[in-house]
Steps between C-alpha positions, in 0.01 A plus 500: 500500500315531830596275799190290420597445143290755299645727225183716476186560701156362369461811284845447332646792688861478636559832658577349846753273342670761285522756789854393573610670171436833681566455864873562533767765484719350222421612145520234220435645160332271241604465141183684431514859628131491588578258791720566802516274799558614866594187695718388798865430437440119500215539257705732276774241464232235407336731258827611340591144445179430319526809279857406408463132425158461338507520118138440412159456678221258421151612620152371484230682318300558815784682665556693183138608492496580880799725456362651178821389333708698751430807294697374209803336665574308814675679786812291456535640151563159332318314234179334616343183347124471577351171470148530371239327291421824326686820423326806657348739262744776404808288579776453447613859507816583318621720794456222759754209568218257542455186295175302514552115484190320402626132447630368841713562813794315351509743203483798740790350690703439184431850363592670835803291535638609166442855572635491859824343383723449810242658715229326708143460364239585772136390510220697655135427581370218701334305231800516275739396777268204589514388129884518500520306827260231371713470178818482699647804325614714800856478619451734801216660686546834676227642715481841656332416820302788654408492868121532442212253518236537220278211610372435144565600147733370226750238599844460350462127504189279521717194564412350837650156478869422526670287240675176618 
């Protein structure tokens, strides 16, 4: 997330926010051989922890579409549960560990939790995270804060009032 709270620019691009995955000297391989990260030592420790402890990922349909389904599998190499109203044409593919959940966010969380076992379930995409926050279904929020200001775009949270 940018310092001013955005997770993508107005055109749904996030290259400025993802640049930290390639700006260091420490190599961190992903579970998927197509993806290798070059980060600082501090970022490498953070990234390794995420790769080891997450057992499943829940994503929104918009993120799935923007990434073109990550080319068939998410970089962390884990099962992905995509919350959507409709299943995309040509999906699911038998070679991709992606499940489309069309009923609700609670169902996606239950399915991902079953698959993750003792591992953590991570959620990705701004709209989906907002839905989980509003439903009170997140135990923890981790944000990779990037020292850049975007000025406008897609916010992680549209909440502006504090709870009492």
